[in-house]
C-alpha positions in Angstrom: 96.6 62.8 44.9 94.4 61.0 48.1 96.1 62.3 51.7 97.9 60.1 54.1 96.2 59.5 56.9 92.6 60.4 55.5 91.6 56.8 54.4 91.6 53.9 55.4 93.7 50.2 55.0 91.5 48.8 52.6 90.6 52.3 50.8 94.0 52.3 50.2 94.2 48.4 48.3 91.5 49.3 46.3 93.2 52.9 44.8 96.6 51.3 44.5 96.4 48.0 43.5 92.9 46.7 42.6 93.4 49.5 38.9 96.0 47.4 37.8 94.6 44.1 38.2 91.3 45.6 36.6 93.2 46.1 33.5 95.5 43.8 33.4 92.8 41.2 33.3 90.4 43.0 31.0 93.0 43.4 28.6 94.1 39.8 27.7 90.8 38.3 28.0 89.6 41.5 25.1 92.4 39.9 22.7 91.9 36.4 23.9 88.0 37.7 22.1 89.7 39.6 19.1 91.6 36.1 18.7 88.7 34.3 18.4 86.5 36.5 17.2 89.2 37.1 14.1 89.3 33.9 13.1 85.3 33.1 12.8 84.8 35.9 10.9 87.1 34.7 8.5 85.8 31.3 7.9 82.9 33.1 7.6 83.7 34.9 4.4 84.8 32.1 2.8 82.0 30.1 3.7 79.8 33.4 2.4 81.9 33.7 -0.5 81.3 29.7 -1.4 77.2 30.2 -1.0 78.1 33.4 -3.4 79.7 31.5 -5.6 77.6 28.2 -5.9 74.1 30.1 -5.8 75.2 32.0 -9.1 76.8 28.6 -10.4 73.0 27.6 -10.1 71.7 30.5 -11.2 73.4 30.4 -14.4 72.2 26.5 -14.3 68.6 27.2 -14.1 69.1 29.8 -16.8 70.9 27.0 -19.4 67.8 25.3 -18.3 65.4 27.1 -19.3 66.2 27.8 -22.2 66.4 24.5 -23.6 62.8 24.3 -21.9 61.1 26.9 -24.1 63.1 25.9 -27.4 61.8 22.2 -27.1 58.5 23.3 -26.0 58.9 26.1 -29.2 59.6 22.9 -31.0 56.6 20.9 -30.2 54.4 23.9 -31.3 55.7 23.9 -34.9 55.6 20.0 -35.2 52.0 20.1 -34.4 51.7 23.2 -36.3 54.8 23.9 -38.8 52.6 26.5 -41.2 51.7 28.8 -38.2 50.5 32.2 -39.7 52.1 35.3 -38.2 50.1 36.3 -36.3 49.7 32.7 -34.5 53.1 33.5 -34.2 53.0 37.0 -32.8 50.6 35.5 -30.3 52.8 32.6 -29.0 55.9 34.5 -28.5 53.4 37.8 -27.2 53.1 34.9 -24.6 56.5 33.8 -24.4 57.5 37.6 -22.8 61.0 36.7 -23.9 63.1 39.8 -22.3 61.0 39.2 -18.9 61.0 35.4 -18.9 64.1 34.6 -20.4 66.5 37.2 -19.9 69.5 36.6 -22.6 67.6 35.8 -25.2 67.6 38.5 -27.9 65.6 35.9 -30.3 63.6 32.9 -31.0 63.2 32.3 -34.5 61.6 29.4 -36.6 63.8 29.0 -40.1 62.2 26.1 -41.9 63.7 24.3 -44.8 62.8 25.3 -47.9 65.5 23.5 -49.7 68.7 22.1 -48.2 71.1 24.8 -49.1 68.2 27.4 -47.7 67.1 27.9 -44.4 66.1 31.1 -44.0 64.5 32.3 -40.7 60.8 33.2 -41.2 59.6 34.4 -37.8 61.4 35.7 -34.5 60.1 37.0 -31.4 60.2 39.4 -30.4 60.1 41.8 -33.2 61.7 44.6 -33.0 64.3 46.7 -34.5 67.0 44.7 -32.9 65.6 41.5 -34.2 63.9 42.7 -37.8 67.4 42.2 -39.7 67.8 38.4 -39.7 64.3 38.0 -40.6 65.0 36.2 -44.4 69.1 35.3 -43.2 70.0 31.5 -44.6 71.0 30.3 -41.9 73.0 27.2 -44.1 75.1 30.6 -45.4 77.5 30.9 -42.5 79.7 27.9 -42.3 79.7 27.6 -38.3 76.2 27.6 -37.7 75.4 24.9 -40.8 77.9 22.8 -38.7 75.9 23.6 -35.8 73.0 23.0 -37.3 73.7 19.3 -39.4 74.9 17.8 -35.8 71.0 19.0 -34.4 69.7 17.6 -37.4 71.5 13.9 -36.8 71.4 14.0 -33.1 67.8 14.9 -32.9 68.9 17.0 -29.6 69.2 21.0 -28.8 73.2 22.3 -30.3 75.2 25.1 -28.7 76.8 27.1 -31.2 80.8 27.9 -30.5 81.0 32.0 -29.4 79.9 34.3 -32.5 79.6 37.6 -34.0 75.7 37.9 -34.7 76.2 40.4 -38.1 73.0 40.7 -38.5 72.0 42.5 -35.4 72.2 45.9 -34.4 76.3 47.6 -33.7 75.7 47.7 -29.3 74.6 44.1 -30.0 76.5 42.6 -33.3 80.4 43.9 -31.4 79.9 42.0 -27.9 79.6 37.5 -28.2 76.8 35.6 -28.9 76.1 31.7 -28.5 72.8 30.1 -30.8 71.0 27.5 -30.0 69.8 24.7 -32.7 66.6 22.5 -31.9 65.8 20.7 -35.5 62.3 20.5 -36.1 60.7 17.2 -37.4 57.3 16.5 -39.2 55.9 14.5 -36.4 55.5 14.8 -32.3 58.4 12.6 -31.8 62.2 12.0 -32.6 62.4 10.1 -35.1 64.5 6.7 -34.5 67.3 7.0 -37.3 69.8 8.8 -38.6 68.2 8.2 -42.6 64.8 9.6 -40.8 65.6 11.9 -39.0 67.7 13.6 -42.1 64.3 12.7 -44.2 61.7 14.0 -41.7 63.5 17.4 -40.9 61.3 20.6 -41.6 63.5 23.5 -39.7 64.6 25.1 -37.0 64.2 26.7 -33.6 66.9 28.9 -33.1 67.7 31.4 -29.7 70.1 34.0 -30.3 71.6 34.5 -26.5 73.8 37.4 -26.1 76.2 35.5 -23.4 76.4 39.4 -21.5 73.0 39.8 -20.9 72.9 36.9 -19.8 75.5 37.1 -17.2 74.3 39.7 -16.0 70.8 38.5 -14.9 72.1 35.5 -12.9 75.0 37.4 -11.6 74.6 39.9 -7.9 77.4 39.7 -6.6 78.8 41.8 -3.2 81.7 44.5 -3.2 84.6 42.9 -4.1 84.0 40.0 -5.7 84.6 39.0 -9.1 83.6 36.7 -11.8 84.6 35.7 -15.2 82.9 32.8 -17.6 85.7 31.1 -20.1 85.4 29.1 -23.3 86.1 25.6 -22.9 87.4 23.6 -19.4 90.3 25.8 -18.8 89.9 29.9 -17.5 92.5 31.0 -20.7 92.8 34.9 -20.5 92.0 34.6 -24.7 88.8 32.6 -24.3 86.9 34.9 -21.6 83.1 35.4 -22.7 82.3 37.3 -19.5 84.0 39.6 -16.6 81.4 41.2 -14.1 84.3 43.9 -13.5 88.0 44.0 -14.0 90.7 42.6 -12.5 92.4 45.4 -9.9 96.7 44.3 -9.9 97.3 45.7 -7.0 94.2 43.5 -5.4 95.7 40.1 -4.5 92.7 37.9 -3.9 91.6 36.3 -1.0 89.1 33.2 -2.1 89.1 31.6 -5.6 86.8 29.2 -6.7 87.1 27.8 -9.6 83.9 25.2 -11.7 83.3 23.8 -15.2 79.4 24.0 -16.7 77.9 22.3 -19.4 75.5 22.9 -21.2 74.3 20.8 -24.7 77.8 19.1 -24.3 79.3 22.6 -24.9 81.8 23.0 -21.8 82.1 26.8 -19.9 84.5 27.9 -16.6 83.2 29.6 -14.1 85.6 31.7 -11.8 85.1 33.8 -9.2 87.7 35.5 -6.9 86.7 37.8 -3.6 89.6 40.3 -2.5 87.5 39.6 1.3 86.7 43.0 0.9 83.3 42.7 2.2 85.2 41.7 5.4 88.0 44.7 6.1 85.5 46.5 7.7 84.6 44.1 10.3 88.4 43.2 11.1 88.4 47.5 10.8 85.7 47.1 13.6 87.1 43.9 15.7 90.4 46.1 16.1 88.5 48.8 17.4 86.9 46.4 19.8 89.9 44.6 21.0 91.0 48.8 21.5 87.5 49.5 23.4 88.6 46.6 26.0 91.4 48.6 26.6 90.4 51.2 27.4 87.4 50.2 29.0 90.6 49.1 30.8 91.9 52.1 31.8 88.9 53.5 32.5 87.4 51.1 35.5 90.7 51.6 36.8 91.0 55.1 37.2 87.2 55.1 37.7 87.7 53.1 41.4 90.6 55.1 42.2 88.5 58.3 41.6 85.8 56.8 43.8 88.5 56.5 46.6 89.5 60.0 45.9 85.9 61.0 46.2 85.1 59.1 49.3 87.7 61.4 51.1 86.3 64.4 49.6 82.8 63.3 50.6 83.5 63.7 53.9 84.8 67.1 53.1 81.7 68.1 51.6 79.7 66.6 54.3 80.6 69.4 56.6 79.9 72.2 54.4 76.9 70.7 53.0 75.6 71.8 56.6 76.6 75.0 56.3 74.9 75.0 53.8 71.5 74.4 54.5 70.3 77.8 54.9 71.3 78.9 52.0 70.0 75.8 50.0 66.5 76.7 51.6 67.1 80.4 50.8 67.1 79.1 47.2 64.5 77.3 47.4 62.4 80.0 48.4 63.7 81.9 45.8 62.8 79.1 42.9 59.6 79.1 44.6 58.4 82.4 44.4 59.6 82.6 40.7 57.5 79.5 39.5 54.9 81.4 37.4 51.9 79.2 39.0 50.2 79.2 42.5 51.8 76.4 45.4 50.5 76.2 48.7 50.8 73.4 51.0 47.8 72.8 52.9 46.9 71.3 56.7 44.6 68.4 57.9 42.7 71.1 58.7 42.3 72.7 54.9 44.9 75.6 56.7 47.3 76.9 54.8 51.2 76.3 55.5 52.9 77.8 52.9 52.4 79.9 49.6 54.9 81.2 47.4 54.9 84.9 46.2 52.8 84.4 43.3 50.0 83.0 46.2 50.3 86.1 47.4 50.1 88.4 44.4 46.9 86.3 42.8 45.2 87.5 46.4 46.3 91.0 46.9 48.5 90.6 49.7 51.6 89.6 51.9 52.3 85.6 52.8 51.7 86.9 56.1 47.8 87.6 54.7 47.6 83.9 53.8 49.1 81.9 56.2 47.0 80.3 58.5 43.5 81.2 55.8 41.7 78.8 54.1 41.6 79.1 49.8 38.6 80.7 49.8 39.8 83.5 52.2 43.1 83.9 50.4 41.0 84.5 46.9 40.4 81.2 44.6 36.5 81.7 45.5 35.2 79.8 42.4 31.9 79.8 40.6 29.0 76.7 41.1 30.7 75.3 44.3 33.7 75.0 46.3 35.7 72.2 44.4 38.7 72.8 46.7 37.1 71.1 49.9 36.1 67.7 47.7 39.9 67.9 46.3 41.4 68.3 49.2 39.7 65.6 51.1 40.1 63.1 48.3 44.1 63.6 48.9 43.8 63.3 51.9 43.4 60.1 51.6 45.9 59.3 49.6 44.4 59.8 45.7 46.1 63.0 43.3 43.4 65.4 42.2 43.0 67.7 39.2 40.5 70.0 38.0 39.9 73.3 36.5 38.7 76.3 38.7 37.0 79.2 36.8 37.7 81.8 39.3 35.4 85.5 38.4 35.4 86.8 36.5 37.1 85.8 33.6 39.4 83.1 34.7 40.5 79.5 35.2 42.9 78.0 37.1 44.4 73.8 35.9 44.7 73.1 39.9 46.6 69.9 40.6 46.4 68.8 44.4 48.8 66.8 45.5 49.3 63.9 48.9 52.4 64.9 51.0 52.9 61.2 52.2 55.8 60.5 54.9 56.1 57.3 56.3 52.9 55.8 54.7 50.6 59.0 56.6 49.2 62.4 54.7 50.3 65.2 56.7 48.3 67.3 54.2 48.7 68.0 50.4 50.2 71.0 48.2 48.5 72.5 45.9 49.4 73.6 41.9 47.4 75.7 40.3 48.4 77.5 36.7 46.1 80.3 34.5 45.4 78.8 32.0 42.7 81.3 30.8 44.7 82.6 27.5 45.1 78.4 26.3 41.2 78.0 27.1 40.3 81.3 25.0 42.7 79.6 22.3 41.2 76.4 22.5 37.3 78.6 22.7 38.7 79.8 19.1 40.4 76.7 17.7 37.1 74.8 18.5 35.2 78.2 16.7 37.9 77.9 13.6 37.2 74.5 13.3 32.9 74.8 12.6 33.1 77.4 11.5 34.0 79.2 8.1 36.3 81.8 8.3 35.4 84.4 5.2 31.2 84.2 6.3 31.7 83.3 9.7 28.8 80.6 8.8 28.6 77.3 10.2 30.8 74.7 7.8 30.2 71.7 6.8 31.3 69.7 10.0 28.9 72.0 12.3 26.0 71.8 10.0 26.4 67.8 9.6 26.6 68.0 13.4 23.1 70.0 13.9 21.4 68.6 11.1 21.8 64.7 12.7 20.0 66.5 16.0 17.6 68.1 14.0 16.5 64.8 12.8 16.3 62.9 15.8 14.1 66.1 17.3 12.4 65.7 14.4 10.9 61.8 14.9 10.6 63.5 18.5 8.4 66.0 18.3 6.1 64.8 15.0 7.6 68.4 12.7 9.6 68.3 9.7 12.7 69.4 8.9 14.2 70.8 5.5 17.5 70.9 3.7 17.7 73.5 1.7 21.4 73.5 -1.5 21.4 77.2 -2.7 24.3 77.8 -5.6 25.0 80.9 -6.8 24.4 82.1 -9.8 26.9 83.9 -12.9 28.9 84.1 -9.6 32.1 81.9 -11.3 32.1 85.2 -14.2 32.1 87.7 -11.6 34.5 86.2 -9.9 37.1 85.4 -12.5 37.0 88.9 -14.1 36.9 91.1 -10.9 39.2 89.3 -8.6 38.8 86.8 -6.0 39.0 89.0 -3.2 35.7 91.2 -4.8 34.4 87.7 -4.8 35.1 86.9 -1.5 33.1 90.7 0.0 30.1 89.6 -2.0 30.1 86.3 -0.8 30.2 87.9 3.0 27.3 90.2 1.8 25.1 87.7 0.6 25.2 85.5 3.8 24.0 88.2 5.5 20.7 88.6 3.6 20.5 84.8 3.8 20.6 85.3 7.9 18.3 88.0 7.3 16.0 85.7 5.9 15.5 82.7 8.2 15.1 83.0 11.9 17.1 82.7 14.6 16.9 79.0 15.3 17.3 77.5 11.3 21.2 77.3 10.6 22.5 79.2 7.5 25.8 77.7 6.7 28.2 78.0 4.3 30.0 74.7 2.3 32.9 76.5 0.4 32.7 78.2 -2.7 29.7 79.8 -3.7 27.4 76.3 -2.2 25.1 77.2 0.9 23.2 75.3 2.5 20.5 76.3 5.3 18.7 73.8 7.7 14.8 74.8 8.7 13.0 73.3 11.9 10.0 73.0 12.8 8.3 73.3 10.0 4.7 72.4 9.4 4.4 71.5 6.0 6.3 71.8 2.1 4.2 75.0 1.6 6.7 76.6 4.5 10.1 75.8 2.8 8.7 77.0 0.1 7.7 80.5 1.0 10.9 80.9 2.4 12.9 79.5 -0.4 10.8 82.6 -2.8 11.9 84.8 0.2 16.0 84.0 -0.3 15.9 84.1 -4.1 14.1 87.5 -4.1 16.8 88.4 -1.4 19.4 87.5 -3.1 18.5 88.4 -6.5 18.2 92.2 -5.7 21.2 93.9 -6.7 24.8 93.8 -4.5 26.7 96.6 -4.1 30.2 95.8 -3.5 33.6 99.1 -3.8 30.9 101.0 -6.3 30.2 97.8 -8.4 26.4 96.9 -8.9 26.5 93.5 -9.1 23.6 91.0 -9.6 23.8 87.2 -8.8 21.3 84.9 -8.7 20.2 81.3 -6.6 19.0 78.2 -7.9 18.0 75.8 -4.8 17.4 72.6 -4.3 14.9 71.3 -1.2 15.0 67.7 0.7 12.6 67.6 3.4 12.5 64.8 6.4 11.7 62.8 8.1 12.2 60.1 5.0 12.4 56.3 5.9 15.3 55.1 6.2 17.8 58.6 5.3 20.5 59.5 6.9 22.0 62.5 6.3 24.1 62.5 3.9 21.0 61.0 2.0 19.5 64.1 2.5 22.7 66.5 1.2 22.4 64.8 -1.7 19.2 64.5 -2.0 18.8 68.9 -2.0 22.4 68.9 -4.4 20.2 66.4 -6.5 17.3 69.1 -6.6 19.3 71.7 -6.8 21.0 70.7 -10.4 17.5 70.4 -11.8 16.5 73.8 -10.5 20.1 74.8 -12.8 19.0 72.9 -15.7 15.6 74.5 -15.4 17.1 78.0 -16.2 18.2 79.1 -12.7 17.0 81.6 -9.8 14.0 78.9 -9.1 13.9 76.2 -6.6 13.0 72.4 -7.1 11.8 69.7 -4.3 13.5 66.3 -4.0 11.4 63.7 -6.2 12.3 59.9 -6.2 12.2 61.0 -10.5 15.0 62.9 -9.6 16.9 60.1 -7.9 16.1 58.0 -10.4 17.2 60.7 -13.5 20.4 60.8 -11.2 21.1 57.4 -11.2 21.3 56.9 -14.6 23.1 60.2 -15.2 25.7 58.5 -12.9 25.2 55.3 -14.5 25.6 56.8 -17.8 28.9 58.9 -17.1 30.4 55.5 -16.0 29.2 53.8 -19.2 30.9 56.6 -21.7 34.0 57.0 -19.1 34.8 53.1 -20.2 32.9 53.6 -23.7 35.8 56.6 -24.0 39.0 54.5 -22.7 37.7 51.0 -24.6 37.2 53.0 -28.1 33.2 51.5 -27.9 32.2 55.0 -29.4 31.9 55.0 -33.3 32.5 57.9 -35.2 30.4 59.0 -38.5 30.6 60.7 -41.7 28.1 63.3 -43.1 29.4 64.2 -46.6 29.4 68.1 -47.5 28.4 68.3 -50.8 30.3 71.0 -52.9 27.0 73.6 -54.3 28.1 73.9 -57.7 28.7 70.9 -59.1 27.5 68.6 -56.0 30.9 67.2 -56.2 31.6 65.2 -52.4 34.3 67.1 -51.2 34.5 66.8 -47.5 32.8 65.2 -44.1 32.3 65.7 -40.8 33.1 63.4 -38.2 29.7 63.2 -35.4 29.9 61.1 -32.8 27.5 58.4 -32.6 27.2 55.7 -29.2 24.9 52.2 -29.3 25.5 50.2 -26.0 25.3 46.9 -25.8 22.2 46.2 -26.1 21.9 48.0 -29.3 20.3 50.9 -28.3 21.0 54.1 -29.4 22.0 57.2 -26.6 21.5 60.7 -28.6 24.2 63.0 -29.4 22.6 65.6 -27.2 22.6 63.5 -24.4 26.3 62.3 -23.9 27.8 65.4 -25.8 26.2 67.3 -22.6 27.5 64.7 -20.7 30.8 65.0 -21.4 30.8 69.0 -21.2 29.0 68.8 -18.1 31.7 65.9 -16.3 35.3 66.6 -18.1 35.2 63.9 -20.3 34.8 66.1 -23.2 38.1 66.3 -23.5 38.8 62.6 -23.8 36.0 62.2 -25.9 37.4 65.2 -28.3 40.7 63.5 -28.6 39.4 60.1 -29.4 36.9 61.6 -32.8 39.8 63.0 -33.6 42.3 60.4 -34.0 39.3 58.3 -35.4 39.0 61.0 -37.9 42.2 61.9 -38.9 43.2 58.0 -39.2 40.0 57.2 -41.4 40.7 60.4 -43.8 44.2 59.6 -44.7 42.8 55.7 -45.4 40.4 57.4 -48.1 43.5 59.7 -49.3 45.1 56.3 -49.6 42.4 55.4 -51.5 43.2 58.6 -54.0 40.7 61.0 -52.4 43.2 63.0 -51.6 40.9 66.1 -51.9 38.6 65.3 -49.4 38.8 66.9 -45.9 37.0 66.3 -42.4 35.7 68.5 -39.8 35.8 68.1 -36.4 33.9 69.5 -34.3 35.8 70.7 -31.0 34.1 72.1 -27.6 35.8 75.3 -25.8 34.1 73.4 -22.4 36.9 73.3 -19.7 39.7 73.6 -22.2 43.4 73.1 -21.8 44.6 75.0 -24.7 48.4 73.6 -24.4 46.4 70.2 -24.2 44.3 69.9 -27.0 46.8 71.8 -29.7 49.7 68.6 -28.1 46.5 66.4 -29.2 45.9 67.8 -32.4 49.7 67.8 -33.1 49.7 64.0 -32.0 46.4 63.0 -34.2 48.0 64.4 -37.6 51.5 63.3 -36.7 49.7 59.8 -36.2 47.8 59.5 -38.9 49.8 61.4 -41.8 47.0 63.2 -42.8 48.2 66.9 -44.1 47.0 69.7 -41.6 45.4 72.0 -44.8 42.6 69.0 -45.1 41.6 69.2 -41.0 38.6 71.4 -40.2 38.1 72.7 -36.7 35.0 73.8 -36.0 33.9 75.8 -32.8 31.1 77.2 -31.5 30.2 80.8 -31.5 28.5 81.0 -28.7 31.6 79.4 -26.8 34.1 81.5 -28.9 33.3 84.9 -27.0 33.1 83.3 -24.0 36.9 84.2 -23.7 37.7 85.7 -26.7 41.6 86.5 -26.1 42.6 83.5 -24.6 40.1 81.2 -27.8 42.4 84.1 -30.5 45.5 83.1 -28.8 44.8 79.1 -29.4 43.5 80.0 -32.8 46.8 81.5 -33.7 48.5 78.4 -32.5 46.6 75.9 -34.2 46.7 77.8 -37.5 50.7 77.8 -37.1 50.0 74.4 -37.6 47.9 74.4 -40.8 45.1 73.4 -39.7 41.4 75.2 -41.1 39.4 77.3 -38.9 35.6 77.2 -38.7 33.2 79.5 -37.2 30.0 76.9 -36.1 26.0 77.3 -35.6 26.9 80.9 -36.8 23.8 83.3 -36.3 22.7 81.4 -33.1 25.2 83.7 -30.5 26.3 86.8 -30.3 27.5 87.4 -34.2 29.8 90.5 -34.9 31.9 91.7 -37.8 35.0 92.6 -35.2 35.8 88.5 -34.4 35.5 87.5 -38.1 37.8 89.3 -39.0 40.6 89.4 -36.2 40.3 85.6 -35.4 41.5 84.7 -39.0 38.8 82.1 -40.0 38.9 80.0 -43.1 35.2 78.5 -43.4 31.7 79.5 -42.0 29.1 77.1 -41.0 25.0 78.9 -40.9 23.4 76.9 -38.8 20.3 74.8 -39.7 17.6 76.2 -38.0 17.9 79.7 -40.5 17.8 76.9 -43.4 15.1 75.7 -42.7 13.4 79.2 -42.0 13.8 80.0 -45.4 10.5 77.2 -46.2 8.4 80.2 -44.7 10.2 83.2 -43.8 11.7 86.6 -46.1 13.5 87.7 -43.8 15.7 85.2 -42.9 16.4 84.5 -46.8 17.5 88.1 -46.9 20.1 86.9 -43.7 21.2 84.0 -45.3 22.0 87.0 -48.5 24.0 88.6 -46.3 26.0 86.1 -44.4 27.1 84.9 -47.4 28.0 88.3 -49.1 30.2 89.0 -45.6 32.0 85.8 -45.5 33.0 86.1 -49.0 33.8 90.0 -48.9 36.2 88.2 -45.7 37.6 85.6 -47.8 35.5 82.6 -45.9 33.7 79.4 -47.4 30.2 79.4 -46.5 28.7 75.7 -45.4 24.9 75.8 -45.2 24.0 72.8 -43.1 20.4 71.2 -42.0 19.9 71.2 -46.0 16.6 68.9 -46.2 14.9 70.0 -49.2 15.5 70.9 -53.3 13.4 74.1 -52.7 16.2 75.4 -49.7 19.0 74.2 -51.8 18.5 75.5 -54.9 18.1 79.6 -53.0 21.7 78.5 -51.6 23.0 77.8 -54.5 21.4 80.8 -56.3 23.0 83.2 -52.8 26.2 81.1 -54.2 26.7 79.4 -50.9 29.8 77.3 -51.3 29.7 73.9 -49.9 26.1 72.3 -48.7 25.2 69.0 -46.0 22.2 67.6 -45.1 19.8 64.7 -45.4 18.9 65.9 -48.7 22.4 64.4 -49.4 23.7 61.9 -47.1 22.7 61.0 -44.4 25.4 60.5 -41.7 27.0 57.4 -42.2 29.9 54.8 -40.9 33.4 55.3 -42.4 32.8 51.6 -43.7 29.8 53.3 -45.7 31.8 56.0 -46.4 34.2 54.1 -48.3 31.4 52.4 -51.0 30.6 55.4 -51.6 33.8 57.0 -52.6 34.5 53.4 -54.7 30.6 53.9 -56.8 31.7 57.7 -57.6 33.8 57.0 -61.1 35.4 59.8 -61.4 37.7 62.6 -58.9 35.8 65.8 -58.7 37.3 68.8 -60.3 37.3 72.4 -59.4 34.8 74.6 -61.2 35.6 76.3 -63.9 35.4 80.5 -63.1 32.0 81.3 -63.2 30.0 78.4 -62.6 29.3 78.3 -58.8 25.6 79.2 -60.0 25.3 75.9 -62.5 23.0 77.8 -64.3 23.4 81.6 -65.0 21.1 83.7 -64.6 19.3 81.8 -61.8 20.3 84.0 -58.8 17.4 84.7 -56.7 15.2 88.1 -57.4 14.0 90.3 -55.3 12.5 89.4 -52.2 8.9 88.9 -52.5 9.4 88.0 -55.9 11.2 83.9 -55.5 8.9 84.3 -51.7 5.2 84.3 -52.7 2.6 86.3 -50.8 2.1 84.5 -47.7 -0.1 81.0 -48.4 0.5 81.6 -52.2 3.7 79.0 -51.4 2.9 77.7 -48.6 0.1 75.7 -47.9 -2.3 75.5 -45.5 -0.2 75.2 -41.7 0.7 71.8 -41.0 1.2 70.8 -44.1 4.2 72.1 -45.1 5.1 74.3 -42.2 4.5 71.4 -39.1 2.4 72.3 -35.6 4.7 74.9 -33.6 6.9 72.4 -31.1 7.6 69.6 -34.0 10.2 71.9 -35.9 12.1 73.5 -33.0 14.2 76.5 -33.7 14.6 78.2 -30.0 18.6 78.8 -28.8 17.6 75.7 -26.6 16.7 73.3 -29.2 19.6 74.5 -31.1 22.0 73.8 -28.1 20.6 70.1 -27.9 21.1 69.1 -31.5 24.3 70.6 -32.6 26.0 68.6 -35.0 29.2 67.4 -33.8 31.4 66.2 -33.5 
């Protein structure tokens, strides 16, 4: 309550009458604005409703117009080419893209006139499961359509049928109504002028089936609260409703209504829209709330003015109290300043401290009396490297705020701000604020270290290496000295890491990092890029020989046994070296060159170093180009699959094929399989290549089955490099399902050496393949670490003897005994045996004598394309039959005698060196050669 005698007369008036006047004025003004705005909103809602209605009507007309245009265009195409082929029709239908460009049309059909009573549908676009049943449907068989077609024929115009149910369509479409739009097609490009001519020159009808609901849904886009209905005829009749966008709510009375007629080729329709104005209800509620807000605002302003008068009265009382509390506030301010975690001081124009807080005294290890009147240096804020305080204070005295960092011995850092104390345009002194940021600075230093050093080995990372390399390149240009960049990749590290765990691998990397640092000089940089990749930057080199010497030291140091957790580990290193200076070479170029050279060191047997050369760059560019071309060739289906027949040994019957990938470039040159298969394995493209060859092989083999050669099998070599078991299993299953090939006619060949790398997981994968019913063959048997146990455990069906053993029969009695043992062992385990690389009758005779089941090689057939295989199959007059029991050897008694009787003394069977056995190097039986000359896929 306002006490009498405290407020003046004017203040009493403001407190008593002004609040009421404000309340009344603002309330009436708000009510007038509310009523005006409400009318405008209703008018705006009606305009918006009519806009949506007219836009929907126009959209429907545009849709009708698009239907006319596409049918007239189709009539023009068919009038020009009445005998259009199915492929041309499909191409034309695909170009139209009816579902996307003409929504509502479920199909455009071409029905040529066969006779007066037979006008059947020949083509439909699009052709799918929904429209396929209309093919062959006689349009004359239904009176409604027949009447509409006769009208279209006689008038030469587009004619729309009444709404009807299309029984030939799927049940989902047949339940709702459709319209059929008929367009007559006459011989010639013009519509005949007379009725008689039109009837005589009619060649067929182009029809469009229009699903009413789909057509309307494609043009109707109404906001909430609006409802649209389409009726047949010129009246709104509930019995003739063709489409309704929503069910009508009996409890909602429409606020707006819109009825228009629309004509489609002489067929009238009525479009009705109505709205319950639900979309403006939130706006109306908002206006009501606004009116209420006006009145509340008026009341609040009135109350505020009254409170101001009361506050003025109270302020007079508070003024006296504030004077009494001035001393208390000063004490509280001192208490606050003393507890602020910063050094605070006021310095006068004589550079003397006139005020300091308790934090300042604690820092100086004295009391406040020992600080007041002294300089900053005397208050234990002395710094290293000069005194920045004096210059900062001098600048602040000129009105400029200063901020800097001061290092205080022995290990503290202060963030200092000096602010001018300006009063009435004159600087009377400065305030100093100093915060201890020693821990923040240390944290920043640690973060900088983490950003530039590898956390595992504490070696510089890629970012710091790049920075030092760029600096070294600049110095090299200036002082004329060379630098060398070594890219080091550890050999055998992945196997150790996978078998013993990542923690073990990390400790191994730490030990290797220490060895690398021990080899180079202090000013050289040893960095780790990640994984098992290291880079060494050598500066001040006089020649390449210096880099060679250090590389040899590194190879020797890394090759020494490494002991981790009681394990003796052996790793090696492959080193690529690039030298600088070079013309127009950047730091990134040097890294790439060293990486390329390291790749060649790996390729050349590992445990060595290679200097980068331009030939390497050219080869690397070719390899990159070849990789891109291979990726494109696989994606575009530009590779070829050749097939090499497999012959049954006992009767020379053709019983199967092996699929072999071939790649011919656009210029006609061939990329050798040894080159692009190895590239595919190194780049991960081998999975896509395997999948493509699988699909092609299964598809071709199934085609031969359809020709009657149902006994044929096809073998596909699958690489286990970068194996994704689930993906490959799915790929094989899909290839079988898509081609229809029986699973037992597909043979998956696996390289023996690859099987042993991860035998446990490979065993699980092979079991999944066996569940599919496919056959499993072990390829290149004998060139790896062969053992009997995995032949028994893996459940193979076929064993393939590597061609190097077959070819060695020409000159090696030991090889004969080995093959004889392999065949006997395989038959004992229930495996069929295939000998690949058979090139001479002598080889074939020995293999037949040892009861080898199948032969494969150039002696019988070279790899050939699918067309040649088909021709070969057709040239055979009778199907091969299974041999009679006991006829595995066609000539009884021809089994090979004891070794030494079949293979005579050296020199008696084999002529002089160079005649039967060529010079060394012309027939390479080394493991490396066999790896490069795999029959593959």
